[in-house]
TORKOLVO-597003 format. One record per residue (C-alpha): x, y negated, z; residue in three letters. Coordinates in Angstrom, 1 decimal. Each point is the difference from the previous one (the first is absolute). Layout:
! TORKOLVO-597003
pt c1 = X; c2 = Y; c3 = Z; code = ALA $
...
//
This chain:
! TORKOLVO-597003
pt c1 = -0.1; c2 = -0.2; c3 = 0.2; code = MET $
pt c1 = 1.4; c2 = -3.4; c3 = -0.6; code = ARG $
pt c1 = -1.4; c2 = -3.4; c3 = 1.0; code = ARG $
pt c1 = 0.3; c2 = -2.9; c3 = -1.9; code = ALA $
pt c1 = 1.2; c2 = -3.6; c3 = 1.0; code = LEU $
pt c1 = -1.3; c2 = -2.2; c3 = -2.6; code = VAL $
pt c1 = 0.4; c2 = -3.4; c3 = -0.5; code = ILE $
pt c1 = -3.7; c2 = -2.1; c3 = 0.0; code = LEU $
pt c1 = 1.8; c2 = -3.3; c3 = 0.1; code = SER $
pt c1 = 3.4; c2 = -1.6; c3 = 0.7; code = LEU $
pt c1 = -0.2; c2 = 0.7; c3 = 3.6; code = THR $
pt c1 = -2.8; c2 = 2.7; c3 = 0.5; code = THR $
pt c1 = 0.6; c2 = 3.5; c3 = 0.5; code = LEU $
pt c1 = -2.5; c2 = 3.1; c3 = -1.0; code = LEU $
pt c1 = 0.9; c2 = 3.2; c3 = 1.5; code = VAL $
pt c1 = -1.7; c2 = 2.9; c3 = -1.8; code = GLY $
pt c1 = 0.1; c2 = 3.6; c3 = 0.1; code = CYS $
pt c1 = -0.7; c2 = 2.3; c3 = -3.4; code = ALA $
pt c1 = 1.2; c2 = 3.6; c3 = 0.7; code = GLY $
pt c1 = -0.4; c2 = 3.3; c3 = 1.9; code = SER $
pt c1 = 1.7; c2 = 1.2; c3 = 2.9; code = GLY $
pt c1 = 1.4; c2 = 3.4; c3 = -0.7; code = GLY $
pt c1 = 1.9; c2 = 3.0; c3 = 2.6; code = PRO $
pt c1 = 3.3; c2 = -1.6; c3 = -0.4; code = ARG $
pt c1 = 2.0; c2 = -3.2; c3 = -1.6; code = PRO $
pt c1 = 0.2; c2 = 0.2; c3 = -3.7; code = GLY $
pt c1 = 1.9; c2 = -1.2; c3 = -2.6; code = PRO $
pt c1 = 0.5; c2 = -3.7; c3 = -0.4; code = VAL $
pt c1 = -2.7; c2 = -1.6; c3 = -2.7; code = GLU $
pt c1 = -0.1; c2 = -3.2; c3 = -1.6; code = PRO $
pt c1 = -1.1; c2 = -2.4; c3 = 2.6; code = SER $
pt c1 = -3.3; c2 = -2.0; c3 = -0.2; code = GLU $
pt c1 = 2.0; c2 = -3.4; c3 = 0.4; code = SER $
pt c1 = 3.5; c2 = 0.9; c3 = -1.1; code = GLY $
pt c1 = 2.7; c2 = 2.8; c3 = 0.8; code = SER $
pt c1 = -0.2; c2 = 1.4; c3 = 3.3; code = ALA $
pt c1 = 3.5; c2 = -0.7; c3 = 1.0; code = SER $
pt c1 = -0.7; c2 = -3.5; c3 = -0.8; code = ALA $
pt c1 = -2.2; c2 = -0.3; c3 = 3.0; code = GLN $
pt c1 = 2.2; c2 = 0.0; c3 = 2.4; code = GLY $
pt c1 = -0.2; c2 = 3.0; c3 = 2.2; code = GLY $
pt c1 = -2.8; c2 = 0.5; c3 = 2.2; code = GLY $
pt c1 = -2.9; c2 = 1.8; c3 = -0.9; code = ARG $
pt c1 = 1.7; c2 = 0.5; c3 = -3.5; code = TYR $
pt c1 = 2.4; c2 = 2.0; c3 = 1.4; code = ALA $
pt c1 = -1.7; c2 = 2.6; c3 = -0.4; code = LEU $
pt c1 = -0.1; c2 = 1.4; c3 = -3.7; code = SER $
pt c1 = -3.6; c2 = 0.9; c3 = 0.4; code = GLY $
pt c1 = -2.7; c2 = 0.5; c3 = 2.8; code = ASP $
pt c1 = -0.3; c2 = 2.6; c3 = 2.4; code = ALA $
pt c1 = -1.4; c2 = 1.8; c3 = 2.8; code = TYR $
pt c1 = 1.0; c2 = -1.2; c3 = 3.2; code = PRO $
pt c1 = 2.7; c2 = 2.9; c3 = 1.4; code = GLU $
pt c1 = -1.4; c2 = 0.5; c3 = 3.2; code = ASP $
pt c1 = -4.1; c2 = -1.2; c3 = -0.1; code = PRO $
pt c1 = -2.1; c2 = 0.1; c3 = 3.0; code = PRO $
pt c1 = -3.3; c2 = 1.5; c3 = -0.4; code = ASP $
pt c1 = -2.4; c2 = -2.1; c3 = -1.6; code = VAL $
pt c1 = -3.7; c2 = 2.0; c3 = -0.1; code = ALA $
pt c1 = -0.6; c2 = -1.7; c3 = 3.0; code = GLN $
pt c1 = 0.6; c2 = -3.6; c3 = -1.4; code = VAL $
pt c1 = -3.3; c2 = -1.7; c3 = 0.2; code = PRO $
pt c1 = -1.5; c2 = -2.0; c3 = -3.1; code = ASP $
pt c1 = 0.3; c2 = -3.8; c3 = -0.3; code = ALA $
pt c1 = -2.8; c2 = -1.6; c3 = 1.5; code = VAL $
pt c1 = -1.8; c2 = -2.4; c3 = -2.5; code = PRO $
pt c1 = -0.6; c2 = -3.4; c3 = 2.2; code = GLN $
pt c1 = -0.3; c2 = -3.8; c3 = -1.0; code = ARG $
pt c1 = 3.5; c2 = -1.1; c3 = -1.2; code = GLU $
pt c1 = 0.4; c2 = -3.3; c3 = -2.0; code = PRO $
pt c1 = 2.3; c2 = 0.2; c3 = -3.3; code = ARG $
pt c1 = 3.5; c2 = 0.5; c3 = 0.2; code = SER $
pt c1 = 1.6; c2 = -3.1; c3 = -0.7; code = ARG $
pt c1 = 2.5; c2 = 2.3; c3 = -2.0; code = GLY $
pt c1 = -0.7; c2 = 2.2; c3 = -2.6; code = GLY $
pt c1 = -3.4; c2 = -1.4; c3 = -1.3; code = ASN $
pt c1 = 1.8; c2 = -2.3; c3 = -2.9; code = THR $
pt c1 = -2.5; c2 = 0.7; c3 = -3.3; code = SER $
pt c1 = 1.1; c2 = -0.1; c3 = -2.6; code = PRO $
pt c1 = 3.6; c2 = 1.9; c3 = 1.0; code = TYR $
pt c1 = 2.0; c2 = 1.7; c3 = -2.7; code = GLU $
pt c1 = 2.2; c2 = 3.5; c3 = 0.1; code = VAL $
pt c1 = 1.9; c2 = 1.1; c3 = -2.7; code = TRP $
pt c1 = -1.8; c2 = -2.6; c3 = -2.6; code = GLY $
pt c1 = -3.3; c2 = 1.1; c3 = 1.1; code = LYS $
pt c1 = -2.2; c2 = -2.3; c3 = 1.4; code = ARG $
pt c1 = -2.6; c2 = 1.0; c3 = 2.8; code = TYR $
pt c1 = -2.7; c2 = -1.5; c3 = 1.6; code = GLU $
pt c1 = -0.8; c2 = 0.3; c3 = 4.1; code = VAL $
pt c1 = -3.5; c2 = 0.5; c3 = 0.9; code = MET $
pt c1 = -1.8; c2 = -2.7; c3 = 1.5; code = ALA $
pt c1 = -2.3; c2 = 2.5; c3 = 2.2; code = ASP $
pt c1 = 0.2; c2 = 4.0; c3 = 0.2; code = ALA $
pt c1 = -3.5; c2 = 0.2; c3 = 0.4; code = SER $
pt c1 = -1.5; c2 = 3.0; c3 = -2.0; code = GLY $
pt c1 = 3.7; c2 = 1.4; c3 = -1.5; code = TYR $
pt c1 = 0.0; c2 = 3.5; c3 = -0.9; code = ARG $
pt c1 = 2.5; c2 = 1.6; c3 = -2.2; code = ARG $
pt c1 = 1.4; c2 = 3.5; c3 = -0.4; code = GLU $
pt c1 = 3.3; c2 = 0.8; c3 = -1.4; code = GLY $
pt c1 = 3.6; c2 = 1.0; c3 = 1.4; code = ARG $
pt c1 = 1.3; c2 = -0.4; c3 = 3.3; code = ALA $
pt c1 = 3.9; c2 = -0.2; c3 = 1.0; code = SER $
pt c1 = 2.0; c2 = -0.7; c3 = 2.6; code = TRP $
pt c1 = 2.9; c2 = -1.8; c3 = 1.6; code = TYR $
pt c1 = 2.2; c2 = 0.6; c3 = 2.8; code = GLY $
pt c1 = 3.5; c2 = 0.0; c3 = 1.6; code = GLU $
pt c1 = 1.3; c2 = -2.6; c3 = -2.5; code = LYS $
pt c1 = -2.3; c2 = -2.7; c3 = 0.9; code = PHE $
pt c1 = -0.5; c2 = 1.1; c3 = 3.6; code = HIS $
pt c1 = 0.9; c2 = -3.2; c3 = 2.2; code = GLY $
pt c1 = 0.1; c2 = -2.5; c3 = -3.2; code = TYR $
pt c1 = -3.1; c2 = -3.0; c3 = -0.6; code = ALA $
pt c1 = -2.8; c2 = 0.9; c3 = -2.0; code = THR $
pt c1 = -1.5; c2 = -2.4; c3 = -2.2; code = SER $
pt c1 = -2.2; c2 = -1.9; c3 = 2.8; code = ASN $
pt c1 = 3.2; c2 = -0.3; c3 = 1.7; code = GLY $
pt c1 = -0.8; c2 = 2.5; c3 = 2.7; code = GLU $
pt c1 = 2.7; c2 = 2.6; c3 = 0.9; code = ILE $
pt c1 = -0.6; c2 = 3.8; c3 = -1.9; code = TYR $
pt c1 = -0.6; c2 = 3.0; c3 = 2.6; code = ASP $
pt c1 = -0.3; c2 = 2.9; c3 = -1.7; code = MET $
pt c1 = -1.8; c2 = 1.9; c3 = 3.0; code = TYR $
pt c1 = -3.1; c2 = -2.2; c3 = -0.6; code = LYS $
pt c1 = -3.1; c2 = 0.2; c3 = -1.9; code = MET $
pt c1 = 0.9; c2 = -2.8; c3 = -2.7; code = SER $
pt c1 = 0.4; c2 = -0.2; c3 = -3.5; code = ALA $
pt c1 = 0.9; c2 = -1.9; c3 = -3.0; code = ALA $
pt c1 = -2.1; c2 = -1.3; c3 = -3.0; code = HIS $
pt c1 = 0.0; c2 = -2.4; c3 = -2.9; code = ARG $
pt c1 = -3.1; c2 = -1.9; c3 = 0.2; code = SER $
pt c1 = -1.7; c2 = 0.2; c3 = 3.7; code = LEU $
pt c1 = 0.5; c2 = -3.2; c3 = 1.8; code = PRO $
pt c1 = 2.4; c2 = 0.4; c3 = 3.0; code = LEU $
pt c1 = -1.4; c2 = 1.6; c3 = 2.6; code = PRO $
pt c1 = -2.7; c2 = 2.5; c3 = -1.1; code = SER $
pt c1 = -1.4; c2 = 2.7; c3 = 1.3; code = PHE $
pt c1 = -0.6; c2 = 3.1; c3 = -2.2; code = VAL $
pt c1 = -1.0; c2 = 3.6; c3 = 0.4; code = ARG $
pt c1 = 2.2; c2 = 2.2; c3 = -2.2; code = VAL $
pt c1 = -1.7; c2 = 3.4; c3 = -0.8; code = THR $
pt c1 = 2.2; c2 = 2.8; c3 = -1.3; code = SER $
pt c1 = -2.1; c2 = 1.6; c3 = -3.1; code = LEU $
pt c1 = 1.9; c2 = 3.1; c3 = 0.0; code = ASP $
pt c1 = -0.5; c2 = 1.0; c3 = 3.9; code = ASN $
pt c1 = -2.8; c2 = -2.3; c3 = 1.4; code = GLY $
pt c1 = 2.4; c2 = -1.2; c3 = 2.4; code = ARG $
pt c1 = -0.7; c2 = -3.9; c3 = 0.7; code = SER $
pt c1 = 1.7; c2 = -2.9; c3 = 2.0; code = THR $
pt c1 = 0.0; c2 = -3.2; c3 = 0.7; code = ILE $
pt c1 = 2.8; c2 = -3.0; c3 = -0.9; code = VAL $
pt c1 = 0.7; c2 = -3.2; c3 = 0.1; code = ARG $
pt c1 = 1.4; c2 = -1.6; c3 = -3.1; code = VAL $
pt c1 = 2.9; c2 = -2.0; c3 = 1.1; code = ASN $
pt c1 = 2.4; c2 = 0.0; c3 = -3.2; code = ASP $
pt c1 = 0.1; c2 = -0.3; c3 = -3.7; code = ARG $
pt c1 = 0.6; c2 = 3.0; c3 = -2.6; code = GLY $
pt c1 = 0.0; c2 = 2.5; c3 = -1.4; code = PRO $
pt c1 = 1.0; c2 = -2.0; c3 = -3.4; code = PHE $
pt c1 = -0.6; c2 = 3.3; c3 = -2.1; code = HIS $
pt c1 = -3.1; c2 = 0.0; c3 = -2.1; code = SER $
pt c1 = -1.3; c2 = 3.3; c3 = 1.0; code = GLU $
pt c1 = 0.2; c2 = -0.1; c3 = 3.4; code = ARG $
pt c1 = -2.8; c2 = -1.9; c3 = 2.4; code = GLU $
pt c1 = 1.5; c2 = -0.2; c3 = 3.3; code = ILE $
pt c1 = 3.5; c2 = 0.5; c3 = 1.8; code = ASP $
pt c1 = -0.5; c2 = 2.0; c3 = 3.5; code = LEU $
pt c1 = 1.8; c2 = -0.2; c3 = 3.2; code = SER $
pt c1 = 1.9; c2 = 3.3; c3 = 1.0; code = TYR $
pt c1 = -2.6; c2 = 0.4; c3 = 2.9; code = ALA $
pt c1 = -3.2; c2 = -0.5; c3 = -2.4; code = ALA $
pt c1 = 1.8; c2 = 2.1; c3 = -2.5; code = ALA $
pt c1 = 0.6; c2 = 2.8; c3 = 2.2; code = ALA $
pt c1 = -3.8; c2 = -0.1; c3 = 1.2; code = ARG $
pt c1 = -1.1; c2 = 0.4; c3 = -3.5; code = LEU $
pt c1 = 2.2; c2 = 2.8; c3 = -0.7; code = GLY $
pt c1 = 2.2; c2 = -1.6; c3 = -2.9; code = ILE $
pt c1 = 3.6; c2 = -0.2; c3 = 1.4; code = LEU $
pt c1 = 1.0; c2 = 3.0; c3 = -1.9; code = GLU $
pt c1 = -1.4; c2 = -0.4; c3 = -3.4; code = GLN $
pt c1 = 1.2; c2 = -3.9; c3 = 0.4; code = GLY $
pt c1 = -3.4; c2 = -1.2; c3 = -1.8; code = THR $
pt c1 = -3.5; c2 = 0.7; c3 = 0.5; code = GLY $
pt c1 = -3.2; c2 = -0.5; c3 = -1.5; code = ARG $
pt c1 = -2.2; c2 = -2.5; c3 = 2.4; code = VAL $
pt c1 = -3.4; c2 = -2.0; c3 = 0.5; code = ARG $
pt c1 = 0.7; c2 = -3.2; c3 = 1.3; code = VAL $
pt c1 = -3.2; c2 = -1.6; c3 = 1.7; code = GLU $
pt c1 = 0.5; c2 = -3.8; c3 = 1.2; code = ALA $
pt c1 = -1.6; c2 = -0.3; c3 = 3.7; code = ILE $
pt c1 = -2.3; c2 = -2.8; c3 = 0.8; code = ASP $
pt c1 = 1.2; c2 = -1.3; c3 = 3.4; code = VAL $
pt c1 = -3.2; c2 = -1.6; c3 = 0.9; code = GLU $
pt c1 = -1.9; c2 = 2.8; c3 = -0.7; code = ARG $
pt c1 = 2.6; c2 = 2.4; c3 = 1.8; code = TRP $
pt c1 = -0.4; c2 = -2.6; c3 = 2.8; code = LEU $
pt c1 = -3.9; c2 = 0.1; c3 = 0.4; code = ALA $
pt c1 = -0.1; c2 = 3.4; c3 = 0.0; code = LYS $
pt c1 = 2.4; c2 = 0.1; c3 = 3.0; code = ARG $
pt c1 = -2.0; c2 = -3.1; c3 = 1.9; code = GLY $
pt c1 = 2.9; c2 = -2.6; c3 = -1.1; code = GLY $
pt c1 = 3.2; c2 = 2.4; c3 = 1.9; code = ASP $
pt c1 = 1.9; c2 = 1.3; c3 = -2.8; code = PRO $
pt c1 = 1.2; c2 = 2.8; c3 = 2.3; code = GLN $
pt c1 = -2.6; c2 = 0.3; c3 = 3.1; code = PRO $
pt c1 = 0.8; c2 = 1.3; c3 = 3.1; code = ASP $
pt c1 = -0.6; c2 = 3.9; c3 = -0.3; code = PRO $
pt c1 = -0.5; c2 = -0.2; c3 = 4.1; code = SER $
pt c1 = -3.0; c2 = -2.4; c3 = -0.5; code = GLU $
pt c1 = -1.3; c2 = 1.2; c3 = -3.3; code = ASP $
pt c1 = 0.2; c2 = 3.7; c3 = 0.2; code = ALA $
pt c1 = -3.6; c2 = 0.7; c3 = 1.1; code = ALA $
pt c1 = -1.4; c2 = -2.3; c3 = -2.7; code = ALA $
pt c1 = 2.0; c2 = 1.3; c3 = -2.7; code = VAL $
pt c1 = -1.7; c2 = 3.6; c3 = 1.0; code = ARG $
pt c1 = -3.1; c2 = -1.3; c3 = 0.2; code = ALA $
pt c1 = 0.3; c2 = -1.3; c3 = -3.9; code = SER $
pt c1 = 1.5; c2 = 3.1; c3 = -0.8; code = ALA $
pt c1 = -2.9; c2 = 1.5; c3 = 1.6; code = THR $
pt c1 = -2.5; c2 = -2.0; c3 = -1.5; code = ALA $
pt c1 = 1.7; c2 = 0.2; c3 = -3.6; code = ASP $
pt c1 = -0.1; c2 = 3.8; c3 = 0.2; code = ALA $
pt c1 = -3.5; c2 = 0.0; c3 = 0.7; code = SER $
pt c1 = -0.8; c2 = -2.5; c3 = -2.8; code = ASP $
pt c1 = 1.8; c2 = 1.7; c3 = -2.5; code = ALA $
pt c1 = -2.0; c2 = 3.4; c3 = 1.2; code = SER $
pt c1 = -3.0; c2 = -1.1; c3 = -0.7; code = ARG $
pt c1 = 0.7; c2 = -1.5; c3 = -3.2; code = VAL $
pt c1 = 1.3; c2 = 3.3; c3 = -0.9; code = ALA $
pt c1 = -2.3; c2 = 2.1; c3 = 1.8; code = SER $
pt c1 = 0.1; c2 = 2.8; c3 = -2.4; code = ASP $
pt c1 = 3.2; c2 = 0.7; c3 = 0.8; code = ALA $
pt c1 = 0.5; c2 = 3.6; c3 = 1.1; code = PRO $
pt c1 = 1.3; c2 = 0.5; c3 = 3.8; code = ALA $
pt c1 = 2.6; c2 = 2.3; c3 = -1.3; code = ASP $
pt c1 = 2.3; c2 = -0.4; c3 = -2.7; code = GLY $
pt c1 = 3.0; c2 = -1.5; c3 = -1.7; code = VAL $
pt c1 = 1.6; c2 = -3.1; c3 = 0.0; code = PHE $
pt c1 = 1.6; c2 = -2.1; c3 = -2.8; code = LEU $
pt c1 = 3.4; c2 = -1.3; c3 = 1.2; code = GLN $
pt c1 = 0.5; c2 = -3.6; c3 = -1.2; code = VAL $
pt c1 = 3.3; c2 = -1.0; c3 = 2.1; code = ALA $
pt c1 = 2.0; c2 = 0.8; c3 = 2.6; code = ALA $
pt c1 = 1.8; c2 = -2.9; c3 = 1.9; code = LEU $
pt c1 = 2.3; c2 = -0.9; c3 = 2.3; code = GLY $
pt c1 = -2.2; c2 = -3.1; c3 = 1.4; code = SER $
pt c1 = -3.4; c2 = 1.1; c3 = 2.3; code = GLU $
pt c1 = -0.8; c2 = -3.8; c3 = -0.9; code = GLU $
pt c1 = 0.5; c2 = 0.3; c3 = -3.7; code = GLY $
pt c1 = -2.1; c2 = 3.6; c3 = -0.1; code = ALA $
pt c1 = -3.1; c2 = -1.5; c3 = 1.8; code = ARG $
pt c1 = 0.4; c2 = -3.2; c3 = -2.6; code = ASP $
pt c1 = -0.6; c2 = 2.7; c3 = -2.7; code = LEU $
pt c1 = -2.4; c2 = 1.9; c3 = 1.8; code = GLN $
pt c1 = -2.2; c2 = -3.2; c3 = 0.1; code = ALA $
pt c1 = 0.7; c2 = -0.9; c3 = -3.5; code = ARG $
pt c1 = -1.0; c2 = 3.1; c3 = -1.6; code = LEU $
pt c1 = -3.0; c2 = 0.4; c3 = 2.2; code = GLU $
pt c1 = -1.2; c2 = -2.9; c3 = -1.7; code = THR $
pt c1 = 1.2; c2 = 0.6; c3 = -3.4; code = GLU $
pt c1 = -1.2; c2 = 3.6; c3 = -0.3; code = ILE $
pt c1 = -2.7; c2 = -0.1; c3 = 2.6; code = ALA $
pt c1 = 1.4; c2 = 3.6; c3 = 1.7; code = ARG $
pt c1 = 0.8; c2 = 1.0; c3 = 3.6; code = PRO $
pt c1 = 3.9; c2 = -0.7; c3 = 0.3; code = VAL $
pt c1 = 1.8; c2 = 1.3; c3 = 2.9; code = ARG $
pt c1 = 4.0; c2 = -0.6; c3 = 0.8; code = VAL $
pt c1 = 1.5; c2 = 3.1; c3 = 1.3; code = ALA $
pt c1 = 3.1; c2 = -0.6; c3 = 2.1; code = SER $
pt c1 = 2.8; c2 = 2.6; c3 = 1.1; code = ALA $
pt c1 = 3.9; c2 = -0.1; c3 = 0.0; code = THR $
pt c1 = 0.3; c2 = -3.8; c3 = -0.7; code = GLY $
pt c1 = -2.2; c2 = 0.0; c3 = -3.6; code = LEU $
pt c1 = -3.7; c2 = -1.2; c3 = -0.3; code = HIS $
pt c1 = -1.7; c2 = 1.8; c3 = -2.4; code = ARG $
pt c1 = -2.8; c2 = -1.7; c3 = -1.7; code = VAL $
pt c1 = -2.8; c2 = 2.6; c3 = -1.1; code = GLN $
pt c1 = -3.1; c2 = -0.1; c3 = -1.9; code = VAL $
pt c1 = -2.9; c2 = 2.2; c3 = 1.3; code = GLY $
pt c1 = -0.9; c2 = 2.3; c3 = 0.8; code = PRO $
pt c1 = -1.1; c2 = 1.3; c3 = -3.5; code = LEU $
pt c1 = -2.1; c2 = 2.9; c3 = -1.7; code = ASP $
pt c1 = 3.1; c2 = 1.3; c3 = -2.3; code = PRO $
pt c1 = -2.6; c2 = 1.3; c3 = -2.6; code = SER $
pt c1 = -1.6; c2 = -3.6; c3 = -0.5; code = GLY $
pt c1 = 1.0; c2 = -2.8; c3 = 1.9; code = GLN $
pt c1 = 4.1; c2 = 0.0; c3 = -0.8; code = VAL $
pt c1 = 0.0; c2 = -0.6; c3 = -3.7; code = ALA $
pt c1 = -2.1; c2 = -3.1; c3 = 0.2; code = PRO $
pt c1 = 1.7; c2 = -1.6; c3 = 3.1; code = VAL $
pt c1 = 3.7; c2 = 0.6; c3 = -1.5; code = ARG $
pt c1 = -1.3; c2 = -1.8; c3 = -3.2; code = GLU $
pt c1 = -1.2; c2 = -3.0; c3 = 2.7; code = GLN $
pt c1 = 3.2; c2 = 0.0; c3 = 1.3; code = LEU $
pt c1 = 1.8; c2 = 0.0; c3 = -3.3; code = ARG $
pt c1 = -1.9; c2 = -3.1; c3 = -1.0; code = ARG $
pt c1 = 1.2; c2 = -1.6; c3 = 3.5; code = ALA $
pt c1 = 3.5; c2 = 0.8; c3 = -1.1; code = GLY $
pt c1 = 0.4; c2 = 3.2; c3 = 2.2; code = PHE $
pt c1 = 0.4; c2 = 2.5; c3 = -2.8; code = ALA $
pt c1 = 2.7; c2 = 2.0; c3 = 2.3; code = GLN $
pt c1 = -3.1; c2 = 1.5; c3 = 2.1; code = ALA $
pt c1 = 0.3; c2 = 3.7; c3 = 0.8; code = PHE $
pt c1 = -1.7; c2 = 2.5; c3 = 1.7; code = ILE $
pt c1 = 0.3; c2 = 1.2; c3 = 3.5; code = VAL $
pt c1 = -1.7; c2 = 2.2; c3 = 2.4; code = ASP $
pt c1 = -1.4; c2 = -1.5; c3 = 3.2; code = ASP $
pt c1 = 2.7; c2 = 1.9; c3 = 2.3; code = ALA $
pt c1 = 2.5; c2 = -1.9; c3 = -2.1; code = ASP $
//
């Protein structure tokens, strides 16, 4: 992976990233703003991006928490230019939804400034994007395995046209794309105001205060969904939509699916994973139409599991 230091004006520099990580440093590739040696050491002393030599366990790294933040003073100049190509920064991330390939960046840029002037920490849930305002919060979902995470966009890149987003090491680990270097994903902007409204204005409510309310809400939601799908059998199969490391993310997906497909949805949690499953369904007549509903909602990877699973 490489990151660009691109001259926006005589005095303004933009940091960007434009490649995928890999299991070890690779051969030197042409730099996005000149030769690697011309950068005078630092991050460019590495010939390529790399895994950390002794990485901590990032399985429990929490999702980024959407909250109100002013636009960063840095990294939002629009238009800006990289390699002779002009890019526009969106005025608002509302409604943004795209599918494409995600890459990741790690050791080479860890501890260096991002485009908006913050310090890149590869063990946090962050990302780089060409056009979303900085900062923005987006949900990134793997189209290969259904895993999902929320990241905070605070950097520019990747500047490869076939890539949609550049993820931190931790986010890439969550989605299972470290080994491959890239993976197919869906990127959806999170409406912070709606996010806060669902949580009573607090981006991350105190679990000790709200646990009872959450349980009551979940019970009510399940009851409503059961009434809507009263024809569902008491015993049957489930369609698994995703297995997420974040219980909050799984609950959000549960609520979204119950709205979009009008079927009961459960979250089955075990061994640190929270499996979002639709059902129970009668395998002889309900699975095919529900699977089609899920496909239209963007979840084509759903697969059948038994109740015991």
